[in-house]
C-alpha positions as CSV (number, residue, x, y, z in Angstrom):
1,M,257.7,137.1,63.0
2,A,255.0,136.3,65.6
3,S,254.1,132.6,65.9
4,A,250.5,131.4,65.3
5,S,249.9,131.0,69.0
6,E,251.1,134.5,69.7
7,V,248.8,135.9,67.0
8,S,245.9,133.8,68.4
9,Q,246.6,135.1,71.9
10,E,246.6,138.7,70.6
11,V,243.3,138.2,68.9
12,N,241.9,136.7,72.1
13,D,243.2,139.6,74.2
14,A,241.8,142.2,71.8
15,S,238.5,140.4,71.6
16,Y,238.3,140.2,75.4
17,A,239.2,143.9,75.7
18,M,236.4,144.7,73.3
19,G,233.9,142.7,75.4
20,A,235.2,144.2,78.6
21,S,234.8,147.7,77.2
22,V,231.2,147.1,76.2
23,G,230.6,145.5,79.7
24,H,232.0,148.5,81.5
25,Y,229.7,150.8,79.4
26,I,226.6,148.7,80.1
27,S,227.6,148.3,83.8
28,G,227.7,152.1,84.1
29,K,224.3,152.4,82.4
30,I,222.8,149.8,84.8
31,Y,224.4,151.5,87.9
32,N,223.0,154.9,86.9
33,Q,219.5,153.5,86.6
34,T,219.5,151.3,89.7
35,E,221.0,154.2,91.8
36,L,217.8,156.0,90.9
37,G,215.7,153.0,92.1
38,A,214.8,151.6,88.7
39,E,214.6,147.8,88.5
40,I,216.7,145.9,85.9
41,H,217.0,142.2,85.3
42,I,220.7,141.6,84.6
43,D,220.2,138.2,83.1
44,T,217.8,139.6,80.7
45,V,220.2,142.4,79.7
46,I,222.9,139.8,79.0
47,Q,220.4,137.7,77.0
48,G,219.5,140.7,74.9
49,M,223.2,141.4,74.2
50,I,223.8,137.7,73.2
51,D,220.7,137.7,71.0
52,A,221.7,140.9,69.3
53,L,225.2,139.6,68.7
54,K,223.8,136.5,67.1
55,G,221.3,138.5,65.0
56,E,218.5,136.7,66.8
57,G,216.9,139.7,68.5
58,K,213.3,139.2,69.8
59,M,212.4,142.9,69.3
60,S,212.3,145.1,66.2
61,D,214.3,148.3,66.2
62,E,211.1,150.2,66.7
63,E,210.1,148.2,69.7
64,I,213.6,148.6,71.2
65,L,213.4,152.4,70.8
66,T,209.9,152.5,72.3
67,H,211.0,150.6,75.4
68,L,214.2,152.7,75.8
69,N,212.2,156.0,75.5
70,A,209.7,154.8,78.1
71,R,212.5,154.0,80.5
72,A,214.2,157.4,79.8
73,E,210.9,159.1,80.7
74,Q,210.6,157.1,83.9
75,L,214.2,157.9,84.9
76,N,213.6,161.6,84.2
77,T,210.5,161.6,86.4
78,I,212.5,159.9,89.3
79,R,215.4,162.3,88.8
80,E,213.2,165.4,88.9
81,Q,211.4,164.2,92.0
82,R,214.7,163.6,93.7
83,I,215.9,167.1,92.8
84,E,212.6,168.6,94.1
85,D,212.9,166.6,97.4
86,L,216.5,167.8,97.8
87,S,215.5,171.4,97.0
88,I,212.9,171.4,99.7
89,K,215.4,170.0,102.2
90,N,218.2,172.4,101.2
91,I,215.9,175.5,101.2
92,A,214.9,174.7,104.8
93,A,218.6,174.1,105.9
94,G,219.7,177.3,104.1
95,S,216.9,179.4,105.6
96,A,217.8,178.2,109.1
97,Y,221.5,179.0,108.5
98,L,220.8,182.4,107.1
99,A,218.4,183.3,110.0
100,T,221.1,182.4,112.6
101,N,224.1,183.9,110.6
102,K,222.5,187.3,110.3
103,T,222.4,187.7,114.1
104,N,226.2,187.2,114.3
105,P,228.2,190.4,115.1
106,G,229.7,191.9,111.9
107,V,227.3,190.3,109.5
108,T,225.4,192.7,107.2
109,V,222.4,191.8,105.1
110,T,221.7,193.6,101.8
111,D,218.3,194.2,100.3
112,S,218.7,191.2,98.0
113,G,219.3,188.9,101.0
114,L,223.1,188.5,100.5
115,Q,224.9,188.3,103.8
116,Y,228.5,189.5,104.1
117,E,231.1,189.9,106.8
118,V,234.3,191.9,106.5
119,I,237.3,189.8,107.5
120,T,240.0,192.2,106.2
121,L,239.2,195.6,104.7
122,G,241.5,196.6,101.8
123,S,242.3,200.2,100.7
124,G,242.0,199.7,96.9
125,R,239.1,200.6,94.6
126,K,235.8,198.7,94.5
127,P,235.2,196.9,91.2
128,L,232.4,197.8,88.7
129,E,230.4,195.0,87.2
130,S,232.2,195.7,83.9
131,D,235.7,195.2,85.5
132,V,237.9,192.1,85.6
133,V,238.8,190.8,89.0
134,T,241.4,188.3,90.3
135,V,240.3,186.5,93.5
136,H,241.3,183.7,95.8
137,Y,238.4,181.9,97.5
138,K,237.0,178.9,99.4
139,G,233.5,177.7,98.9
140,Q,231.5,175.5,101.2
141,L,227.9,174.4,101.9
142,V,226.1,175.2,105.1
143,D,227.1,171.7,106.5
144,G,230.8,172.7,106.1
145,T,231.4,170.6,103.0
146,V,234.1,172.4,100.9
147,F,233.2,172.1,97.2
148,D,235.9,174.3,95.7
149,S,239.0,176.2,96.7
150,S,241.5,178.2,94.6
151,Y,243.8,178.1,97.6
152,D,244.0,174.3,97.2
153,R,245.0,174.8,93.6
154,N,247.4,177.6,94.7
155,E,246.1,179.7,91.8
156,P,243.7,182.6,92.0
157,N,241.0,183.0,89.4
158,R,240.7,185.9,87.0
159,F,237.4,186.7,85.3
160,A,234.9,189.4,84.2
161,L,232.7,190.2,87.2
162,M,229.6,190.3,85.0
163,S,230.1,186.6,84.1
164,V,229.5,185.2,87.6
165,I,226.4,184.5,89.8
166,D,224.4,187.3,91.3
167,G,225.8,186.7,94.8
168,W,229.3,187.2,93.6
169,K,228.5,190.2,91.4
170,E,226.9,192.0,94.4
171,G,229.3,190.8,97.1
172,I,232.6,191.4,95.2
173,A,231.4,194.9,94.1
174,L,231.2,195.8,97.8
175,M,234.9,194.9,98.4
176,P,237.8,197.3,98.1
177,E,240.8,195.7,96.4
178,G,242.9,193.9,99.0
179,S,239.8,192.9,101.1
180,T,238.7,189.5,102.3
181,F,235.0,189.1,102.9
182,R,232.8,186.1,103.8
183,L,229.8,186.0,101.5
184,T,226.8,183.9,102.5
185,I,224.7,183.6,99.4
186,P,221.0,182.4,99.4
187,S,220.3,179.8,96.7
188,E,218.3,182.3,94.6
189,L,221.4,184.4,94.2
190,A,223.5,181.3,93.4
191,Y,222.3,178.4,91.3
192,G,218.7,178.0,92.4
193,K,217.5,174.4,91.7
194,E,220.4,173.6,89.3
195,V,222.7,170.8,90.3
196,V,226.3,172.1,89.6
197,G,229.0,169.5,90.2
198,I,228.7,168.4,93.8
199,I,226.6,171.5,94.7
200,P,223.1,170.1,95.5
201,P,220.0,172.0,94.3
202,S,218.8,175.1,96.2
203,S,222.0,175.3,98.2
204,T,223.0,178.3,100.3
205,L,226.7,178.9,99.6
206,I,229.4,180.3,101.8
207,F,232.5,181.8,100.4
208,D,235.6,183.4,101.9
209,V,236.7,185.7,99.0
210,E,240.0,187.6,98.8
211,L,239.9,190.3,96.2
212,V,243.5,190.3,94.9
213,K,243.2,192.7,91.9
214,V,240.8,194.9,90.0
215,E,241.3,195.8,86.4
216,E,239.3,197.8,83.9
217,P,237.9,195.9,81.0
218,G,240.5,195.4,78.2
219,E,243.4,196.1,80.6
220,N,246.0,193.3,80.3
221,S,243.2,191.2,78.8
222,K,245.5,188.8,77.1
223,G,245.1,185.3,78.6
224,M,242.0,186.2,80.6
225,G,239.4,183.5,80.7
226,L,237.4,181.2,82.8
227,S,238.9,177.9,81.6
228,G,241.1,177.7,84.7
229,M,238.3,178.2,87.1
230,G,237.2,175.3,89.3
231,M,233.7,174.1,89.6
232,G,232.9,176.7,92.2
233,G,234.2,179.5,90.0
234,M,230.6,180.7,90.0
235,M,229.9,181.5,86.4
236,G,226.4,182.8,85.9
237,S,223.8,180.0,86.0
238,G,221.4,181.7,83.5
239,H,218.4,181.0,85.7
């Protein structure tokens, strides 16, 4: 049987852990706001917590909600402006990259603006949009930042071609099975202004895509899915 001191220590430890957990949560909230440039007085935050714990809050529930809603609107405005600023910057960088890339030998530009280069040309059939494909790929930004790679996971991705972004639908449909193409995808054929994982808004995306296998819909469909796809798995953005 535990001694009184051991019980007391366990209560203290559990109490401290509870406080630390709340502190970590509040710290994360504060960081998210200050990272956007919003001003927060830490001492006042702590005082508000202490007052609430003692039941001596200086604001009504309605006042608290009013102030929190106002802060949420402020943060959304800041966030939207940052996305807009990044979009403008990335559109310019993407346009410059596309203008240079299209002059490289071997690069073809389609009517939509997709650019592709044949690295290896396979001899299999080209997939229809209704088909299921298995691919290996590496995705990067125009500055060379790699944001996803099935090669790093040592596992190709298998998915319905109709489920991915327009740049992949069009580009992979041009590839005979067994081919490897480099697809350079303008932002409007990718995610547009959406922020997806570490992919910034309005980013031009570059993919080295290896088309491993093409299957008709329903063929060996057991186990097919997108759950194993990485962030750059390029599911349709819906924009």
